[in-house]
C-alpha positions as CSV (number, residue, x, y, z in Angstrom):
1,M,75.0,-77.9,64.9
2,A,76.2,-77.7,61.6
3,Q,77.4,-74.6,60.4
4,R,76.4,-72.5,57.2
5,K,78.8,-73.0,54.4
6,K,80.2,-69.3,53.8
7,G,81.3,-68.1,50.3
8,G,79.3,-70.7,48.2
9,N,76.2,-72.5,47.8
10,V,76.0,-75.7,49.9
11,T,76.2,-79.0,47.6
12,L,75.2,-82.5,47.9
13,K,78.7,-83.3,49.2
14,D,78.9,-81.0,51.9
15,I,75.3,-82.6,53.3
16,A,77.1,-86.3,52.7
17,A,79.8,-85.2,54.8
18,A,78.0,-83.9,57.1
19,T,75.9,-86.9,57.5
20,G,78.2,-90.0,56.5
21,F,75.5,-91.1,54.1
22,S,76.7,-91.3,50.0
23,A,75.6,-88.0,47.8
24,N,73.4,-90.2,45.9
25,T,71.4,-91.2,49.3
26,V,71.1,-87.7,50.1
27,S,69.7,-86.6,46.5
28,R,67.1,-89.5,46.4
29,A,66.4,-88.4,49.9
30,L,65.7,-84.8,49.2
31,A,63.9,-86.0,46.1
32,D,61.5,-88.1,48.4
33,K,62.2,-91.2,46.5
34,P,60.5,-94.3,48.0
35,D,63.6,-96.3,48.2
36,I,64.9,-94.1,51.1
37,S,63.5,-94.7,54.6
38,E,61.6,-91.9,56.1
39,E,64.0,-91.7,59.2
40,T,67.2,-91.2,56.7
41,K,65.0,-88.6,54.8
42,E,64.4,-86.7,58.1
43,V,68.2,-86.9,59.0
44,I,68.8,-85.5,55.8
45,R,66.4,-82.9,55.6
46,K,67.2,-81.4,58.8
47,K,71.2,-81.5,58.5
48,A,70.1,-79.8,54.7
49,E,68.1,-76.9,56.4
50,E,70.9,-76.6,59.3
51,M,72.9,-76.1,56.6
52,G,71.0,-73.5,54.6
53,Y,70.7,-76.1,51.4
54,I,69.2,-74.6,48.2
55,A,68.3,-77.2,45.9
56,N,69.8,-76.1,42.1
57,A,66.7,-76.0,39.8
58,L,68.7,-76.1,36.8
59,A,70.5,-79.2,37.7
60,S,67.2,-80.7,39.0
61,F,65.3,-79.6,35.5
62,L,68.1,-81.2,33.5
63,R,67.9,-84.6,35.7
64,S,64.1,-84.7,35.5
65,G,62.9,-82.4,32.8
66,V,60.5,-80.7,35.4
67,S,61.1,-77.2,36.1
68,R,58.1,-77.4,38.8
69,N,57.3,-73.8,37.5
70,I,54.1,-72.4,36.1
71,S,53.4,-69.4,34.3
72,I,50.1,-67.3,35.2
73,I,49.6,-64.4,32.6
74,V,46.8,-62.1,33.1
75,G,45.8,-58.6,31.6
76,D,46.0,-56.4,34.6
77,I,46.9,-57.7,38.1
78,S,46.0,-54.2,39.6
79,N,42.1,-55.3,38.9
80,P,40.8,-57.4,42.1
81,H,39.3,-59.7,39.3
82,F,42.5,-61.1,38.2
83,S,44.3,-60.6,41.8
84,V,42.0,-62.7,43.3
85,M,42.0,-65.3,41.1
86,V,45.8,-65.3,40.4
87,K,46.6,-65.6,44.3
88,E,43.9,-68.6,45.0
89,M,45.6,-70.5,41.8
90,Q,49.2,-70.0,43.2
91,M,48.1,-71.3,46.8
92,L,46.5,-74.2,44.9
93,L,50.0,-74.7,42.7
94,Q,52.2,-74.2,45.7
95,K,50.5,-77.2,47.5
96,K,51.2,-79.4,44.7
97,G,54.9,-78.1,44.8
98,Y,54.9,-75.8,41.9
99,N,56.3,-72.3,41.6
100,S,54.3,-69.3,40.1
101,I,55.6,-66.7,37.8
102,I,53.3,-64.0,37.4
103,F,53.2,-61.7,34.3
104,N,51.1,-58.7,33.4
105,T,50.2,-57.9,29.8
106,E,48.1,-54.5,30.0
107,E,45.8,-56.5,27.6
108,N,48.6,-55.9,24.8
109,P,49.1,-59.0,22.3
110,E,52.8,-57.8,22.0
111,M,53.3,-57.7,26.0
112,E,51.3,-61.2,26.0
113,R,53.9,-62.9,23.4
114,Q,57.0,-62.0,25.1
115,A,55.4,-63.3,28.4
116,V,54.7,-66.6,26.6
117,T,58.4,-66.5,24.9
118,I,59.8,-66.0,28.3
119,S,57.9,-69.0,29.8
120,I,58.4,-71.2,27.3
121,S,62.2,-70.1,27.0
122,Q,62.4,-70.6,30.7
123,N,60.9,-74.3,30.5
124,V,58.0,-73.9,32.7
125,D,55.7,-76.8,32.8
126,G,52.7,-75.5,32.3
127,I,50.7,-72.0,31.4
128,I,47.5,-70.4,32.9
129,I,46.6,-67.3,30.6
130,C,43.8,-64.9,30.1
131,P,44.0,-63.8,26.4
132,A,44.7,-60.7,25.4
133,P,42.5,-59.4,22.5
134,G,44.3,-60.0,19.1
135,G,46.6,-62.7,20.9
136,E,45.6,-65.7,19.0
137,G,48.8,-66.1,17.6
138,N,50.3,-66.3,21.2
139,I,47.8,-69.2,21.8
140,G,49.1,-70.7,18.6
141,L,52.9,-70.5,19.7
142,L,51.9,-72.5,22.9
143,Q,50.1,-74.9,20.7
144,H,53.1,-75.2,18.4
145,Y,55.5,-75.8,21.2
146,G,53.0,-78.4,22.8
147,K,53.1,-76.3,26.0
148,P,50.4,-77.5,28.4
149,F,47.9,-74.4,28.7
150,V,44.6,-73.5,30.2
151,L,42.7,-70.1,29.6
152,I,40.8,-68.3,32.5
153,G,38.0,-66.2,32.0
154,R,38.2,-65.9,28.3
155,K,38.2,-68.3,25.3
156,M,39.6,-68.4,21.8
157,K,38.3,-69.9,18.6
158,E,41.0,-72.4,18.5
159,E,40.4,-76.1,20.5
160,T,41.8,-75.1,23.8
161,S,40.7,-75.9,27.4
162,Y,39.3,-72.8,29.4
163,V,37.3,-71.9,32.4
164,I,35.0,-68.9,31.9
165,C,31.7,-67.7,33.1
166,D,28.6,-67.5,31.1
167,D,29.2,-64.4,29.4
168,E,26.3,-64.1,27.0
169,N,23.5,-64.7,29.8
170,S,25.5,-62.3,32.1
171,G,25.0,-59.9,29.5
172,Y,21.6,-60.4,29.2
173,L,20.9,-60.5,32.9
174,A,22.5,-57.1,33.6
175,A,20.8,-55.3,30.6
176,R,17.4,-57.0,31.5
177,F,17.5,-56.4,35.3
178,L,18.2,-52.3,34.3
179,I,15.3,-52.5,31.7
180,D,13.2,-54.3,34.3
181,M,13.7,-51.2,36.8
182,G,12.6,-49.0,33.9
183,H,15.3,-48.0,32.3
184,K,15.0,-48.0,28.2
185,E,18.3,-46.1,27.3
186,V,21.0,-48.2,29.1
187,L,24.5,-46.8,28.2
188,F,27.2,-49.9,27.4
189,L,30.4,-49.5,28.1
190,N,31.7,-52.5,26.3
191,G,35.4,-53.7,26.1
192,P,37.0,-54.4,22.7
193,M,35.2,-57.2,20.8
194,G,38.4,-59.2,20.2
195,I,37.8,-60.4,23.9
196,S,35.4,-63.0,23.9
197,S,33.6,-61.9,27.2
198,A,32.9,-58.7,25.4
199,A,31.4,-59.9,22.5
200,E,29.5,-62.3,24.4
201,R,27.8,-59.9,26.9
202,F,27.2,-57.4,23.7
203,S,25.0,-60.3,22.2
204,G,23.1,-60.9,25.8
205,Y,22.7,-57.2,25.8
206,R,21.2,-57.1,22.1
207,R,18.9,-60.2,23.2
208,A,17.7,-58.3,26.2
209,L,16.7,-55.1,24.3
210,Q,15.0,-57.4,21.6
211,E,13.2,-59.4,24.1
212,M,11.6,-56.5,25.7
213,G,11.0,-54.6,21.9
214,I,13.4,-51.7,22.6
215,P,15.1,-50.4,19.4
216,F,19.1,-50.9,19.2
217,S,20.7,-47.7,19.2
218,S,24.7,-48.1,18.3
219,G,24.9,-44.7,19.9
220,L,24.2,-46.5,23.2
221,V,27.8,-48.7,22.7
222,H,31.2,-47.5,23.2
223,T,34.6,-49.1,23.2
224,V,36.7,-48.5,26.0
225,P,40.1,-49.9,27.4
226,V,39.4,-52.5,30.1
227,T,42.9,-52.0,32.1
228,A,42.3,-49.9,35.1
229,G,42.5,-46.2,34.4
230,K,43.5,-46.3,30.6
231,G,40.1,-45.1,29.3
232,T,39.2,-42.3,31.7
233,E,39.3,-39.6,29.6
234,R,37.3,-41.4,26.7
235,M,34.6,-42.2,29.5
236,R,34.4,-39.0,30.6
237,R,33.6,-37.7,26.7
238,I,31.1,-40.7,26.3
239,L,29.1,-39.7,29.5
240,S,29.4,-36.1,29.0
241,G,28.2,-36.5,25.3
242,D,24.7,-35.3,23.8
243,Q,23.7,-39.4,23.8
244,S,20.6,-39.4,26.1
245,Y,21.0,-42.3,28.9
246,T,19.2,-43.2,32.5
247,A,21.6,-46.4,33.4
248,V,25.2,-47.7,32.5
249,L,26.1,-51.0,32.0
250,A,29.9,-51.2,32.4
251,F,32.1,-54.4,31.3
252,S,33.8,-54.8,34.7
253,D,33.5,-53.5,38.2
254,I,36.7,-51.5,38.0
255,L,34.8,-49.5,34.6
256,A,31.7,-49.2,36.6
257,W,33.4,-47.6,39.3
258,Q,35.2,-45.1,37.2
259,A,31.7,-44.3,35.4
260,V,30.4,-43.6,38.8
261,C,33.3,-40.9,39.7
262,I,32.8,-39.2,36.7
263,L,29.0,-39.0,36.3
264,E,29.4,-37.5,40.1
265,E,32.2,-34.9,38.6
266,L,29.5,-34.2,36.1
267,G,26.9,-33.4,38.7
268,K,25.0,-36.6,38.3
269,K,23.8,-38.6,41.1
270,V,24.2,-42.5,41.2
271,P,21.5,-43.9,41.4
272,E,19.1,-40.7,41.5
273,D,20.0,-39.3,38.5
274,C,21.7,-42.4,37.0
275,S,22.1,-46.1,37.4
276,V,25.3,-47.9,37.2
277,I,25.7,-51.6,36.8
278,G,29.3,-53.9,36.6
279,F,30.3,-57.4,36.4
280,D,32.5,-59.4,38.3
281,N,31.0,-58.6,42.1
282,I,34.2,-57.2,43.3
283,R,33.6,-56.1,46.8
284,F,35.3,-52.5,47.2
285,A,35.8,-50.8,50.6
286,Y,33.2,-48.4,49.3
287,P,30.3,-46.9,51.3
288,R,28.0,-48.1,48.7
289,R,27.6,-51.3,47.2
290,L,27.6,-51.8,43.3
291,T,25.0,-53.8,41.8
292,S,26.8,-56.3,39.6
293,I,26.9,-59.6,37.9
294,S,28.5,-62.1,40.1
295,S,30.8,-64.9,39.1
296,S,32.9,-67.0,41.3
297,K,36.5,-66.1,41.0
298,T,37.3,-68.8,43.5
299,T,35.6,-71.5,41.7
300,M,37.2,-70.6,38.1
301,A,40.6,-70.2,39.5
302,R,40.5,-74.0,41.2
303,K,38.8,-75.2,37.9
304,C,41.5,-74.0,36.0
305,A,44.4,-75.0,38.2
306,S,42.9,-78.3,38.5
307,I,42.8,-78.9,34.7
308,L,46.4,-77.6,34.2
309,L,47.3,-80.0,37.0
310,K,45.9,-83.2,35.1
311,Q,47.4,-82.1,31.7
312,L,50.8,-81.9,33.9
313,E,50.1,-85.7,35.5
314,G,49.0,-87.1,32.2
315,K,45.4,-87.5,33.3
316,A,43.8,-85.2,31.0
317,G,41.3,-86.3,28.4
318,P,39.7,-84.7,25.9
319,K,39.7,-80.8,25.8
320,E,38.1,-79.5,29.2
321,R,35.6,-76.5,28.5
322,I,33.7,-75.2,31.9
323,V,31.1,-72.7,31.8
324,L,30.1,-71.1,35.3
325,E,27.0,-69.7,35.9
326,T,26.5,-66.1,37.0
327,G,23.8,-64.0,38.9
328,I,22.7,-60.9,39.7
329,V,23.7,-59.1,43.2
330,Q,21.6,-56.0,43.9
331,G,23.8,-53.3,45.3
332,D,22.9,-49.4,46.1
333,T,23.8,-47.9,42.3
334,V,20.6,-49.0,40.4
335,R,17.2,-47.1,40.9
336,K,13.7,-47.8,39.3
337,I,12.1,-45.3,37.4
338,G,8.9,-44.7,35.4
């Protein structure tokens, strides 16, 4: 068995010397070129593995202009809604020979710009991004540099490809479900309106109220940070305020569970004293199951990765805009009143 080289990287010349093939043949075999026989490829691959060969990514990029790296940029990787999708995309891209570089922006447009800038400077082949509120300029930067990209979970006004869920109808479904359960005073803890899903869910919330003849009250709608843990104090002030409400509609399951904890700290039982509904249908390991609006995170991730791969393979046509249906999943946090 060939010994692993000490004190430096194993080179193509080292493998050539160990196998008797030329360095060019070794290079083409490791690149899986069709003009090299499978038998020769197998011999060279086996020897390369024995010797601990690691391909030089920079050299490969200089030869081909392809880095085989994809950036995935999301707002809060600690949120299972994102982590489930990131894992799915990472696995799919890996099967296609791509490495994934994960960036967490904390929903901050400046941090997002840094992630975009680093991705461009590192010559990634493409980017999947869930845009932060106020990050329109970052999307413009991607367009300026001609970098293939797809938006996931949110959309922008610019002409871009995206995969999202039907957020307007989701807001409607959540609010209408609470109203049908007898709740006329529904407190909405929404994300910033610069997030397309927040704006559209608010529109759906308004539609449900109007349809059922319930006057809209601005005092029942509040904007809170959507990153886990950042809006706890603000939520506590809102939930302990003088505004009357019998149910809470939260922008995400993460915020919904924060609301449950705060309500119970305030002496209100869920759902006996106050009902709570969220978005994303994340299966937390809690004794109770949260009532939530469900969207297929796996489907969203797969379709998004598929669109980007088509762009990288030169098979993309017009911009693709996919909107996935959602539905309500009943748990243990909403009760009928009245």
